TILUM-360411 format. One record per residue: residue number from 0; x, y, z of N, C-alpha, C in turn; residue in one letter. Coordinates in Angstrom, 1 decimal. Each point is the difference from the previous one (the first is absolute). Layout:
<nodes>
NODE   zamar      nc1      nc2      nc3     cac1     cac2     cac3      cc1      cc2      cc3   kolvo
NODE     NUM        X        Y        Z        X        Y        Z        X        Y        Z       A
...
</nodes>
This chain:
<nodes>
NODE   zamar      nc1      nc2      nc3     cac1     cac2     cac3      cc1      cc2      cc3   kolvo
NODE       0     83.1   -147.2     13.6     -1.0     -0.1     -1.1     -0.4      1.4     -0.4       X
NODE       1      0.0      0.2     -1.3     -0.4      1.3     -0.5     -1.2     -0.2     -0.9       X
NODE       2     -1.1      0.7      0.4     -1.3     -0.1     -0.8     -0.3      1.3     -0.7       X
NODE       3     -0.5     -0.1     -1.2     -0.4      1.2     -0.7     -1.1      0.8      0.7       X
NODE       4     -0.9     -0.8      0.6     -1.1      0.6      0.8     -0.5     -0.9      1.0       X
NODE       5     -0.5      0.6      1.2     -0.6     -0.8      1.0     -0.9      0.9      0.8       X
NODE       6     -1.1     -0.6      0.5     -0.9      0.8      0.9      0.7      0.5      1.2       X
NODE       7      0.8     -0.9      0.6      0.8      0.3      1.2      1.1     -1.0      0.2       X
NODE       8      1.2      0.5      0.1      1.2     -0.8      0.1     -0.1     -0.8      1.4       X
NODE       9     -0.6      0.7      1.0     -0.2     -0.7      1.3     -0.9     -1.2     -0.1       X
NODE      10     -1.1      0.1     -0.8     -0.9     -1.1     -0.1      0.7     -1.1     -0.8       X
NODE      11      0.8      0.3     -1.1      0.7     -1.0     -0.7      1.0     -0.7      0.9       X
NODE      12      0.7      0.8      0.8      1.0     -0.7      0.9     -0.7     -0.9      1.0       X
NODE      13     -1.2      0.4      0.5     -0.7     -0.9      0.9     -0.4     -1.3     -0.7       X
NODE      14     -0.4      0.1     -1.2     -0.4     -1.2     -0.7      1.1     -0.9     -0.3       X
NODE      15      1.2      0.6     -0.3      1.2     -0.8     -0.2      0.4     -0.7      1.2       X
NODE      16     -0.1      0.6      1.2      0.4     -0.7      1.2     -1.0     -1.1      0.3       X
NODE      17     -1.3      0.2     -0.3     -0.9     -1.1      0.2      0.2     -1.2     -0.9       X
NODE      18      0.5      0.3     -1.2      0.2     -1.1     -1.0      1.4     -0.5      0.0       X
NODE      19      0.8      0.4      1.0      1.4     -0.4      0.1      0.8      0.3     -1.2       X
NODE      20     -0.2      1.3     -0.5      0.7      0.4     -1.2      0.9      1.2      0.3       X
NODE      21      0.5      0.1      1.3      0.8      1.2      0.4      1.4     -0.1     -0.7       X
NODE      22      0.4      1.1     -0.6      1.3      0.1     -0.7      0.9      0.9      0.8       X
NODE      23      1.1     -0.5      0.5      0.9      0.8      0.7      1.3      0.1     -0.7       X
NODE      24      0.9      1.0      0.4      1.2      0.3     -0.7      1.2     -0.6      0.8       X
NODE      25      1.0     -0.6     -0.7      1.1     -0.5      0.7      0.0     -1.5      0.2       X
NODE      26      1.1     -0.7      0.0      0.0     -1.4      0.1     -0.4     -0.5      1.3       X
NODE      27      0.1      0.8      1.1     -0.4     -0.5      1.3     -1.3      0.7      0.5       X
NODE      28     -0.7      0.7     -1.0     -1.3      0.7      0.4      0.2      1.0      1.1       X
NODE      29      1.2      0.6      0.0      0.3      1.0      1.0     -0.6      1.4     -0.3       X
NODE      30     -0.3      0.2     -1.3     -0.5      1.3     -0.5     -1.4     -0.1     -0.4       X
NODE      31     -0.8      1.1      0.2     -1.4      0.0     -0.4     -0.1      0.1     -1.5       X
NODE      32     -0.9     -0.8     -0.5     -0.5      0.1     -1.4     -1.2      0.8      0.0       X
NODE      33     -0.8      0.0     -1.1     -1.2      0.8      0.0     -0.8      0.0     -1.2       X
NODE      34     -1.1      0.7      0.0     -0.9      0.1     -1.2     -0.1      1.5     -0.3       X
NODE      35      0.3      0.3     -1.3      0.0      1.4     -0.5     -1.0      0.1     -1.1       X
NODE      36     -0.8      1.1      0.0     -1.0      0.2     -1.1      0.4      1.3     -0.6       X
NODE      37      0.1      0.1     -1.3      0.2      1.2     -0.7     -1.2      0.9      0.0       X
NODE      38     -1.2     -0.6      0.2     -1.2      0.7      0.2     -0.9     -0.7      1.0       X
NODE      39     -0.4      0.7      1.1     -0.8     -0.5      1.0     -1.3      0.7      0.0       X
NODE      40     -1.1     -0.8     -0.1     -1.3      0.6     -0.1     -0.8      0.2      1.2       X
NODE      41      0.3     -0.8      1.1     -0.8      0.0      1.2      0.9     -0.1      1.3       X
NODE      42      1.1      0.8      0.0      0.9      0.0      1.1     -0.6      0.6      1.2       X
NODE      43      0.5     -0.2      1.2     -0.5      0.5      1.2      1.1      0.3      1.0       X
NODE      44     -0.4      0.8      1.0      1.0      0.4      1.1     -0.7     -0.3      1.3       X
NODE      45      0.5      0.7      1.0     -0.6     -0.2      1.4     -1.5      0.3     -0.1       X
NODE      46     -0.7     -0.8      0.9     -1.5      0.2      0.1     -0.7     -0.2     -1.3       X
NODE      47      0.6     -0.9     -0.9     -0.5     -0.3     -1.3     -0.3      1.2     -0.9       X
NODE      48      0.8      1.1      0.2     -0.2      1.1     -0.9      0.6     -0.3     -1.3       X
NODE      49     -0.7      0.5     -1.1      0.5     -0.3     -1.3      1.3      0.7     -0.3       X
NODE      50      0.9     -0.6     -0.8      1.3      0.5     -0.3     -0.1      0.3     -1.5       X
NODE      51      0.1      1.3     -0.4      0.0      0.5     -1.4      1.2     -0.4     -0.7       X
NODE      52     -0.1     -0.6     -1.2      1.2     -0.4     -0.8     -0.4      0.1     -1.4       X
NODE      53      0.6      1.0     -0.7     -0.1      0.1     -1.5      0.9     -1.0     -0.6       X
NODE      54     -0.3     -0.6     -1.2      0.8     -1.0     -0.7      1.5      0.6     -0.2       X
NODE      55      0.9     -0.8      0.5      1.4      0.4     -0.2      0.6      1.2      0.8       X
NODE      56     -0.9      0.5      0.9      0.4      1.2      0.7      0.4     -0.3      1.5       X
NODE      57     -0.1     -1.2      0.4      0.2     -0.3      1.4      0.7     -1.4      0.2       X
NODE      58      0.8     -0.1      1.1      0.5     -1.3      0.4     -1.1     -0.6      0.8       X
NODE      59     -0.5     -1.2     -0.4     -1.0     -0.8      0.8      0.6     -1.4      0.2       X
NODE      60      0.4     -0.3      1.2      0.7     -1.2      0.2     -0.3     -0.6      1.4       X
NODE      61      0.0     -1.3      0.1     -0.1     -0.6      1.3      1.1     -1.0      0.2       X
NODE      62      0.7      0.1      1.1      1.2     -0.9      0.2     -0.4     -1.1      1.0       X
NODE      63      0.5     -1.2     -0.2     -0.1     -1.1      0.9      1.2      0.0      1.0       X
NODE      64     -0.4      0.0      1.3      1.1      0.0      1.0     -0.3     -1.2      0.9       X
NODE      65      0.7     -1.1     -0.1     -0.2     -1.1      1.0      0.4      0.5      1.4       X
NODE      66     -0.8     -0.3      1.0      0.3      0.5      1.3      0.8     -1.0      0.8       X
NODE      67      1.2      0.5      0.3      0.9     -0.8      0.9     -0.6      0.0      1.4       X
NODE      68      0.6     -0.7      0.9     -0.5      0.0      1.4      0.0      1.4      0.6       X
NODE      69      1.1      0.7     -0.3      0.2      1.4      0.5     -1.1      0.9     -0.5       X
NODE      70     -0.2      0.0     -1.4     -1.0      0.8     -0.6     -1.4     -0.4      0.4       X
NODE      71     -0.2     -1.3      0.2     -1.4     -0.4      0.4     -0.3      0.5      1.4       X
NODE      72      0.9      0.0      0.9     -0.2      0.5      1.3     -0.4      1.5      0.0       X
NODE      73      0.6      0.7     -1.0     -0.2      1.5     -0.1     -0.8      0.4     -1.3       X
NODE      74     -0.9     -0.8     -0.3     -0.7      0.2     -1.3     -0.7      1.3     -0.1       X
NODE      75     -0.4      0.6      1.2     -0.6      1.3      0.0      0.9      1.1     -0.4       X
NODE      76      1.3     -0.3      0.0      1.0      1.1     -0.3      0.5     -0.1     -1.4       X
NODE      77     -0.6     -0.9     -0.8      0.5     -0.1     -1.4     -0.3      1.2     -0.8       X
NODE      78     -1.1      0.7      0.3     -0.3      1.2     -0.7      1.1      1.1      0.2       X
NODE      79      0.6      0.1      1.2      1.1      0.9      0.2      1.2     -0.4     -0.8       X
NODE      80      0.3     -1.3      0.0      1.1     -0.5     -0.8     -0.2      0.2     -1.5       X
NODE      81     -1.2     -0.2     -0.5     -0.3      0.2     -1.4      0.1      1.5     -0.3       X
NODE      82     -0.5      0.9      0.8      0.2      1.4     -0.3      1.4      0.4      0.0       X
NODE      83      0.8     -0.4      0.9      1.5      0.3      0.0      0.6     -0.5     -1.3       X
NODE      84     -0.3     -1.2     -0.4      0.6     -0.6     -1.2     -0.4      0.7     -1.2       X
NODE      85     -1.3      0.4     -0.2     -0.4      0.7     -1.2      0.5      1.4     -0.1       X
NODE      86      0.0      0.7      1.2      0.6      1.4      0.0      1.5     -0.1     -0.3       X
NODE      87      0.7     -1.0      0.5      1.4     -0.1     -0.3      0.3     -0.2     -1.5       X
NODE      88     -0.8     -0.9     -0.6      0.1     -0.3     -1.4     -0.2      1.2     -0.9       X
NODE      89     -1.1      0.7      0.3     -0.4      1.2     -0.8      1.1      1.1      0.2       X
NODE      90      0.4      0.3      1.2      1.0      1.0      0.2      1.3     -0.4     -0.6       X
NODE      91      0.3     -1.3      0.0      1.3     -0.5     -0.6     -0.1      0.3     -1.5       X
NODE      92     -1.1     -0.3     -0.7     -0.1      0.2     -1.4      0.1      1.4     -0.4       X
NODE      93     -0.5      0.9      0.8      0.1      1.4     -0.4      1.2      0.7      0.6       X
NODE      94      0.9     -0.8      0.6      1.3      0.6      0.4      0.2      0.5      1.4       X
NODE      95     -1.0     -0.2      0.9      0.2      0.5      1.3      1.1     -0.7      0.8       X
NODE      96      0.2     -1.3     -0.2      1.1     -0.7      0.6      0.1     -1.4     -0.8       X
NODE      97      1.1     -0.6      0.2      0.3     -1.3     -0.7     -1.0     -1.0      0.4       X
NODE      98     -0.7     -0.7     -1.0     -1.0     -1.0      0.3      0.7     -1.2      0.8       X
NODE      99      1.2     -0.3     -0.2      0.7     -1.1      0.6      0.1      0.1      1.5       X
NODE     100     -0.1      1.2      0.5      0.1      0.2      1.5     -1.3      0.3      0.6       X
NODE     101     -1.1     -0.2     -0.7     -1.3      0.4      0.5     -0.4     -0.6      1.3       X
NODE     102      0.4     -1.2      0.3     -0.5     -0.6      1.2      1.0     -0.2      1.0       X
NODE     103      1.1      0.7      0.0      1.1     -0.1      1.0     -0.1      1.1      1.0       X
NODE     104     -1.1      0.7      0.0     -0.1      1.1      1.0     -0.1     -0.5      1.4       X
NODE     105      0.5      0.7      1.0     -0.2     -0.4      1.4     -0.5      1.2      0.7       X
NODE     106     -0.3     -0.2      1.3     -0.6      1.1      0.8      0.9      1.2      0.1       X
NODE     107      1.3     -0.2     -0.2      1.0      1.1      0.1      0.4      0.6     -1.3       X
NODE     108     -0.6     -0.5     -1.1      0.4      0.5     -1.3     -0.5      1.4     -0.2       X
NODE     109      0.9      0.8     -0.6     -0.4      1.4     -0.3     -1.1      0.1     -1.0       X
NODE     110     -1.0      0.8      0.2     -1.0      0.1     -1.0      0.5      0.6     -1.3       X
NODE     111     -0.6     -0.5     -1.1      0.4      0.5     -1.3     -1.2      0.7     -0.7       X
NODE     112      0.2      0.9     -0.9     -1.0      0.7     -0.7     -0.9     -0.9     -0.9       X
NODE     113     -1.3      0.1      0.1     -0.8     -0.9     -0.8     -1.0      0.9     -0.8       X
NODE     114     -0.4     -0.4     -1.1     -1.0      0.7     -0.8     -1.4     -0.7      0.1       X
NODE     115      0.0     -1.3      0.2     -1.2     -0.8      0.1     -0.1     -0.4      1.5       X
NODE     116     -1.2      0.3      0.6     -0.2     -0.4      1.4     -1.1     -0.9      0.2       X
NODE     117     -0.2     -0.3      1.3     -1.0     -1.0      0.5     -1.0      0.7      0.9       X
NODE     118     -1.2     -0.3     -0.1     -1.0      0.5      0.9     -0.7     -1.3      0.7       X
NODE     119      0.0      0.0      1.3     -0.6     -1.2      0.7     -1.4     -0.2     -0.5       X
NODE     120     -0.4     -1.3     -0.3      0.9     -1.2      0.1      0.6     -0.4     -1.3       X
NODE     121     -0.6      0.4     -1.2      0.3     -0.6     -1.2      0.1      0.8     -1.2       X
NODE     122      0.0      1.4      0.1      0.0      0.9     -1.1      1.5      0.4     -0.4       X
NODE     123      0.2      0.1     -1.3      1.2      0.6     -0.5     -0.3      1.4     -0.4       X
NODE     124      0.8      1.0      0.5     -0.4      1.4     -0.3      1.2      0.7     -0.7       X
NODE     125     -0.3      1.0     -0.9      0.9      0.7     -0.7     -0.5      1.4     -0.3       X
NODE     126      0.7      1.0      0.4     -0.4      1.4     -0.3     -1.4      0.3      0.7       X
NODE     127     -0.2     -0.6      1.2     -1.2      0.2      0.7     -1.2     -0.7     -0.5       X
NODE     128      0.2     -0.9     -1.0     -1.2     -0.7     -0.6      0.3     -1.6      0.1       X
NODE     129     -1.1     -0.7     -0.3      0.2     -1.5      0.1      0.6     -0.5     -1.3       X
NODE     130      1.1     -0.7      0.1      0.7     -0.6     -1.1     -0.4     -1.5     -0.2       X
NODE     131     -0.4     -0.6      1.1     -0.3     -1.5     -0.1     -0.4     -0.5      1.4       X
NODE     132     -0.2     -1.3      0.0     -0.4     -0.6      1.3      0.4     -1.5      0.0       X
NODE     133     -0.1     -0.5      1.2      0.5     -1.4      0.3     -1.1     -0.7      0.8       X
NODE     134     -0.4     -1.2     -0.4     -1.0     -0.8      0.6      0.6     -1.4      0.4       X
NODE     135     -0.1     -0.4      1.2      0.5     -1.3      0.4     -1.1     -0.9      0.5       X
NODE     136     -0.1     -1.2     -0.6     -0.9     -1.0      0.5      0.7     -1.3      0.3       X
NODE     137     -0.4     -0.7      1.1      0.7     -1.3      0.4     -1.0     -1.1     -0.4       X
NODE     138      0.6     -1.0     -0.7     -0.8     -1.2     -0.4      0.7     -1.2      0.4       X
NODE     139     -0.8     -1.1      0.2      0.6     -1.3      0.4      0.6     -0.6     -1.2       X
NODE     140      1.2     -0.7      0.2      0.6     -0.7     -1.1     -0.1     -1.5      0.1       X
NODE     141     -0.7     -0.6     -0.9     -0.2     -1.5      0.0      0.8     -0.7     -1.1       X
NODE     142      0.9      0.7     -0.6      0.7     -0.5     -1.2      0.9     -1.2      0.3       X
NODE     143      0.3     -0.7     -1.0      0.9     -1.2      0.1      1.3      0.2     -0.7       X
NODE     144      0.3      1.2     -0.5      1.2      0.2     -0.7      1.2      0.3      1.0       X
NODE     145      1.0      0.9     -0.5      1.2      0.2      0.8     -0.3      0.8      1.3       X
NODE     146     -1.2      0.6      0.1     -0.3      0.7      1.3     -1.1     -0.7      0.8       X
NODE     147     -0.1     -1.3     -0.2     -1.0     -0.8      0.7      0.1      0.2      1.5       X
NODE     148      1.1      0.2      0.5      0.2      0.1      1.5     -0.5      1.4      0.5       X
NODE     149     -0.3      0.9     -0.9     -0.4      1.4      0.4     -1.5     -0.1      0.3       X
NODE     150     -0.4      0.4      1.2     -1.4     -0.1      0.3     -0.9      1.2     -0.5       X
NODE     151      0.7      1.1     -0.1     -0.8      1.2     -0.5      0.8      0.9     -0.9       X
NODE     152     -0.6      0.8     -0.8      0.6      0.8     -1.0     -0.5      1.4      0.1       X
NODE     153      0.9      1.0     -0.1     -0.4      1.4     -0.1     -0.1      0.4     -1.4       X
NODE     154     -1.2      0.5     -0.4     -0.1      0.6     -1.4      0.1      1.5      0.2       X
NODE     155      1.0      0.6     -0.6      0.3      1.4      0.1     -0.3      0.7     -1.3       X
NODE     156     -1.2      0.7      0.0     -0.4      0.7     -1.2      0.6      1.4      0.0       X
NODE     157      0.5      0.4     -1.2      0.6      1.3     -0.1     -0.6      0.7     -1.3       X
NODE     158     -0.4      1.2      0.2     -0.5      0.8     -1.1      0.8      1.3      0.0       X
NODE     159      0.6      0.4     -1.1      0.8      1.3     -0.1     -0.5      0.7     -1.3       X
NODE     160     -0.3      1.2      0.1     -0.3      0.8     -1.2      1.3      0.4     -0.7       X
NODE     161      0.1     -0.3     -1.3      1.2      0.1     -0.7     -0.1      1.0     -1.1       X
NODE     162     -1.0      0.0     -0.9     -0.1      0.7     -1.2     -0.4      1.5      0.1       X
NODE     163     -0.2      0.6     -1.2     -0.3      1.4     -0.1     -1.5      0.3     -0.2       X
NODE     164     -0.8     -1.1     -0.3     -1.4      0.2     -0.3     -0.7      0.7      1.2       X
NODE     165     -0.8      1.0     -0.3     -0.7      0.7      1.1     -1.0     -0.9      0.8       X
NODE     166     -0.2      0.3      1.3     -0.9     -0.8      0.8     -1.4      0.5     -0.2       X
NODE     167     -1.0     -0.8      0.3     -1.4      0.5      0.0     -0.1      1.2      0.9       X
NODE     168     -1.0      0.8     -0.3     -0.2      1.3      0.7     -0.1     -0.2      1.6       X
NODE     169     -0.6     -1.1      0.4     -0.2     -0.2      1.4      1.2     -0.5      0.7       X
NODE     170      1.1     -0.4     -0.7      1.2     -0.4      0.6      1.2      0.9     -0.3       X
NODE     171     -0.2      0.9     -0.9      1.2      0.8     -0.5      0.6      0.9      1.1       X
NODE     172     -0.8      0.5      0.9      0.5      1.0      1.1      0.8     -0.8      1.0       X
NODE     173     -0.2     -1.3      0.2      0.7     -0.7      1.1      0.9     -1.0     -0.5       X
NODE     174      0.2     -0.2     -1.3      0.8     -1.1     -0.6      1.1      0.6     -0.9       X
NODE     175      1.1     -0.8     -0.1      1.0      0.4     -0.9      0.7     -1.3     -0.5       X
NODE     176      1.0      0.2     -0.9      0.7     -1.2     -0.5      1.5      0.4     -0.2       X
NODE     177      0.8     -1.0     -0.2      1.5      0.3     -0.2      0.2      0.9     -1.1       X
NODE     178     -0.7     -0.3     -1.2      0.3      0.8     -1.2     -0.5      1.5      0.2       X
NODE     179     -1.2      0.1      0.7     -0.5      1.4      0.2      0.9      0.8      0.8       X
NODE     180      0.8     -0.6      0.9      0.9      0.7      0.9      1.4      0.0     -0.6       X
NODE     181      0.1     -0.4     -1.3      1.3      0.1     -0.7      0.9     -1.1      0.2       X
NODE     182     -0.4     -1.1      0.6      0.8     -1.2      0.3     -0.3     -1.1     -1.0       X
NODE     183      1.1     -0.4     -0.7     -0.2     -1.0     -1.0      0.7     -1.3      0.4       X
NODE     184     -0.6     -1.1     -0.3      0.6     -1.4      0.2      0.1     -0.7     -1.3       X
NODE     185      0.9     -0.9     -0.1      0.2     -0.7     -1.3     -1.2     -0.7     -0.5       X
NODE     186     -0.7     -0.7      0.9     -1.2     -0.7     -0.3     -0.7     -0.5      1.2       X
NODE     187     -1.3     -0.4     -0.1     -0.8     -0.5      1.1      0.7     -1.3      0.5       X
NODE     188      0.5     -0.8     -0.9      0.6     -1.3      0.4      1.3      0.3      0.8       X
NODE     189      0.7      1.0     -0.4      1.2      0.3      0.8     -0.4      0.4      1.4       X
NODE     190     -1.1      0.8      0.1     -0.5      0.5      1.3     -0.4     -1.2      0.9       X
NODE     191     -0.8     -0.9     -0.7     -0.4     -1.2      0.8      1.1     -0.9      0.5       X
NODE     192      1.1     -0.1     -0.8      1.1     -0.8      0.4      0.8      0.6      1.1       X
NODE     193      0.1      1.4      0.0      0.7      0.7      1.0     -0.7     -0.2      1.4       X
NODE     194     -1.4      0.1     -0.1     -0.7     -0.3      1.3      0.1     -1.4      0.5       X
NODE     195      0.0     -0.9     -1.0      0.2     -1.4      0.4      1.3     -0.2      0.7       X
NODE     196      1.1      0.5     -0.5      1.3     -0.1      0.6      0.1      0.7      1.3       X
NODE     197     -0.7      1.2      0.1      0.0      0.7      1.3     -0.8     -0.8      1.1       X
NODE     198     -1.1     -0.6     -0.4     -0.8     -0.9      0.9      0.9     -1.1      0.5       X
NODE     199      0.8     -0.6     -0.9      0.8     -1.1      0.5      1.0      0.4      1.0       X
NODE     200      0.7      1.2     -0.3      1.0      0.5      0.9     -0.7      0.4      1.4       X
NODE     201     -1.1      0.6     -0.1     -0.7      0.4      1.3     -0.4     -1.2      0.8       X
NODE     202     -0.5     -1.1     -0.7     -0.4     -1.2      0.7      1.3     -0.6      0.7       X
NODE     203      1.1      0.0     -0.7      1.2     -0.6      0.6      0.5      0.9      1.1       X
NODE     204     -0.1      1.3     -0.1      0.4      0.9      1.1     -0.9     -0.2      1.2       X
NODE     205     -1.3     -0.2     -0.2     -0.9     -0.2      1.1      0.3     -1.3      0.8       X
NODE     206      0.4     -1.0     -0.8      0.4     -1.3      0.6      1.2      0.1      0.8       X
NODE     207      1.0      0.8     -0.5      1.3      0.1      0.6      0.0      1.1      1.2       X
NODE     208     -0.7      1.1     -0.2      0.2      1.1      0.9     -1.3      0.4      0.8       X
NODE     209     -1.1     -0.7     -0.4     -1.2      0.3      0.8     -0.8      1.2     -0.6       X
NODE     210     -1.2      0.2      0.6     -0.9      1.0     -0.4      0.5      1.4      0.2       X
NODE     211      0.9      0.2      1.0      0.5      1.3      0.3      0.7      0.6     -1.2       X
NODE     212      0.8     -0.8     -0.7      0.7      0.5     -1.2     -0.9      0.3     -1.1       X
NODE     213     -1.1     -0.8     -0.2     -1.0      0.3     -1.0     -0.7      1.3      0.3       X
NODE     214     -0.3      0.2      1.3     -0.7      1.2      0.4      0.9      1.2     -0.2       X
NODE     215      1.3     -0.1      0.3      0.9      1.1     -0.2      0.0      0.4     -1.4       X
NODE     216      0.0     -0.9     -1.0      0.0      0.3     -1.4     -1.3      0.7     -0.4       X
NODE     217     -1.1     -0.6      0.5     -1.4      0.6     -0.3      0.0      1.5      0.4       X
NODE     218      0.5      0.3      1.2     -0.1      1.3      0.6      0.7      1.0     -0.9       X
NODE     219      1.0     -0.4     -0.8      0.8      0.9     -0.8     -0.9      0.6     -1.2       X
NODE     220     -1.1     -0.7     -0.2     -0.9      0.4     -1.1     -1.3      0.6      0.6       X
NODE     221     -0.2      0.0      1.3     -1.3      0.2      0.6     -0.4      1.5     -0.1       X
NODE     222     -1.2      0.2     -0.5     -0.6      1.3     -0.1     -1.3      0.1      0.8       X
NODE     223     -0.2     -0.9      0.9     -1.3     -0.1      0.7     -0.3      1.1      1.0       X
NODE     224      1.0      0.4      0.8     -0.2      1.0      1.1     -0.6      1.3     -0.6       X
NODE     225     -1.0      0.5      0.8     -0.7      1.2     -0.3     -1.3     -0.2     -0.9       X
NODE     226     -0.2     -1.2     -0.5     -1.2     -0.2     -0.8     -1.2     -0.3      1.0       X
NODE     227     -1.2      0.3     -0.4     -1.2     -0.3      0.7     -0.6     -1.3     -0.4       X
NODE     228     -0.3     -0.8      1.0     -0.6     -1.3     -0.3     -1.3     -0.2      0.8       X
NODE     229     -0.9     -0.8     -0.5     -1.2     -0.5      0.7      0.1     -1.5      0.1       X
NODE     230     -0.3     -0.5      1.2      0.1     -1.4      0.3     -1.2     -0.4      0.8       X
NODE     231     -0.4     -1.3     -0.1     -1.0     -0.5      0.8      0.5     -0.7      1.3       X
NODE     232     -0.5      0.2      1.1      0.4     -0.6      1.3     -1.2     -0.7      0.6       X
NODE     233      0.3     -0.8      1.1     -1.1     -0.7      0.6     -1.1      0.9      0.6       X
NODE     234      0.4      1.3      0.2     -1.0      1.0      0.5     -0.5      0.9     -1.0       X
NODE     235      0.4     -0.2     -1.3     -0.5      0.8     -1.1      1.1      0.7     -0.8       X
NODE     236     -0.3      0.8     -0.9      1.0      0.7     -0.8      0.9      0.9      0.7       X
NODE     237      1.2      0.2     -0.4      0.9      0.9      0.6      0.8      0.7     -1.1       X
NODE     238      0.2      1.3      0.1      0.7      0.8     -1.0      1.2      0.7      0.7       X
NODE     239      1.1      0.1     -0.7      1.2      0.7      0.6      1.1      0.1     -1.0       X
NODE     240      1.1      0.5      0.5      1.2      0.3     -0.8      1.1     -1.1      0.3       X
NODE     241      0.6     -0.5     -1.0      1.0     -1.0      0.2      1.2      0.6      0.6       X
NODE     242      0.5     -0.7      1.1      1.3      0.4      0.6      1.1     -0.7     -0.7       X
NODE     243     -0.2     -1.2     -0.4      1.0     -0.8     -0.7     -0.4     -1.5      0.0       X
NODE     244      1.0     -0.9     -0.2     -0.3     -1.4      0.0      1.0     -0.6      1.0       X
NODE     245     -0.6     -0.9      0.9      0.8     -0.6      1.1      0.9     -1.1     -0.5       X
NODE     246      0.8     -0.5      1.0      1.0     -1.1     -0.4     -0.6     -1.3     -0.5       X
NODE     247     -1.3     -0.2      0.3     -0.7     -1.2     -0.5     -0.8      0.3     -1.3       X
NODE     248      0.1      1.2     -0.5     -0.7      0.3     -1.3     -1.4      0.5      0.2       X
NODE     249     -0.4      0.4      1.2     -1.3      0.5      0.3      0.0      1.5     -0.2       X
NODE     250     -1.2      0.6     -0.4     -0.1      1.4     -0.2     -0.3      0.6      1.3       X
NODE     251      0.8      1.0      0.4     -0.2      0.8      1.2     -0.8      1.3     -0.3       X
NODE     252     -1.2      0.0      0.5     -1.0      1.1     -0.3     -0.4      0.8      1.2       X
NODE     253      0.3      1.3     -0.1     -0.5      0.9      1.1     -1.4      0.5     -0.4       X
NODE     254     -1.0     -0.6      0.7     -1.3      0.3     -0.3     -0.4      1.5      0.4       X
NODE     255     -1.1      0.4     -0.5     -0.4      1.4      0.2     -0.3      0.3      1.5       X
NODE     256     -0.3     -1.0      0.8     -0.2      0.2      1.4      1.3     -0.1      0.8       X
NODE     257      1.2     -0.2     -0.7      1.2      0.0      0.7      0.6     -1.4      0.3       X
NODE     258     -0.8     -1.0     -0.3      0.4     -1.4      0.3      1.0     -0.5     -1.0       X
NODE     259      1.1     -0.7      0.5      1.0     -0.6     -0.9     -0.5     -1.4     -0.3       X
NODE     260     -0.3     -0.3     -1.2     -0.6     -1.3     -0.4      0.9     -0.7     -0.9       X
NODE     261      0.2     -1.3      0.2      0.8     -0.8     -0.9     -0.9     -0.9     -0.9       X
NODE     262      0.1      0.2     -1.3     -0.9     -0.6     -0.9      0.7     -1.2     -0.8       X
NODE     263     -0.5     -1.2      0.1      0.6     -1.1     -0.7     -0.7     -0.5     -1.2       X
NODE     264     -1.3      0.4     -0.1     -0.8     -0.5     -1.1     -0.1      1.0     -1.2       X
NODE     265      0.6     -0.3     -1.1     -0.1      0.9     -1.1     -1.4      0.0     -0.7       X
NODE     266     -0.7     -1.2      0.2     -1.2     -0.2     -0.6     -1.1      0.9      0.5       X
NODE     267      0.2      0.6      1.2     -1.0      0.9      0.6      0.5      1.4      0.1       X
NODE     268      1.0      0.3     -0.7      0.7      1.3      0.1      0.2      0.7     -1.3       X
NODE     269     -0.3      1.3     -0.1      0.2      0.7     -1.3      0.5      1.4      0.2       X
NODE     270      0.7      0.5     -0.9      0.4      1.4      0.1     -1.1      0.9     -0.4       X
NODE     271     -0.1      1.2      0.7     -1.1      0.9     -0.3      0.5      1.1     -0.9       X
</nodes>
């Protein structure tokens, strides 16, 4: 579904699930469909942070992903899968590697050069600045249509800065776009479809090869190590430098007192 304007594609997608109006792609509902808005007025990211979106300047889309038994058991890892899929699609469109092979990486695959990277857990980065973000929410599915047997649905929201319009002053130093960095795409619709196809391939690869293959692909885009993060723990706040991301998708943080801490919750963690 393509809308001229929406307050939030995530909220529209939630409403569609509740009203049994989910639209999927493909005769067997094997591929995610979605809701795309050419202008989003009240988008949000992690911790309900506002997502800036000028009309026609950004990709604002939420994809429906029915959760198979395998995905449902590992729902907490869908953010990693989504990040790998989106980074693969973006780099494929700008020529880093063929899109068709984006989800065939294995733990032994040789790393390839990338221009667009990932920062744990959900940021897309380019030229040291934020290019976009990914938000995953899991909702119950009570529909009666072709996916009636699916008990839950992942809503994968993706925002990518695309156009040349300058950012507001408070965002300009930390944000960039494809066009600002000299990267052109045919259209926002082409970008949305490339991500949809990449999500479908990554879901299939997860089902066939397990999370290790997904994690191996995600690592090829990872720019997390060396960044400083602040997180909340049961004993209070902790600050440290990221060592990397472990095999289960958790952030490994070397705190300022020397402790190696594994962080699983993105909602209580932020870069400094």
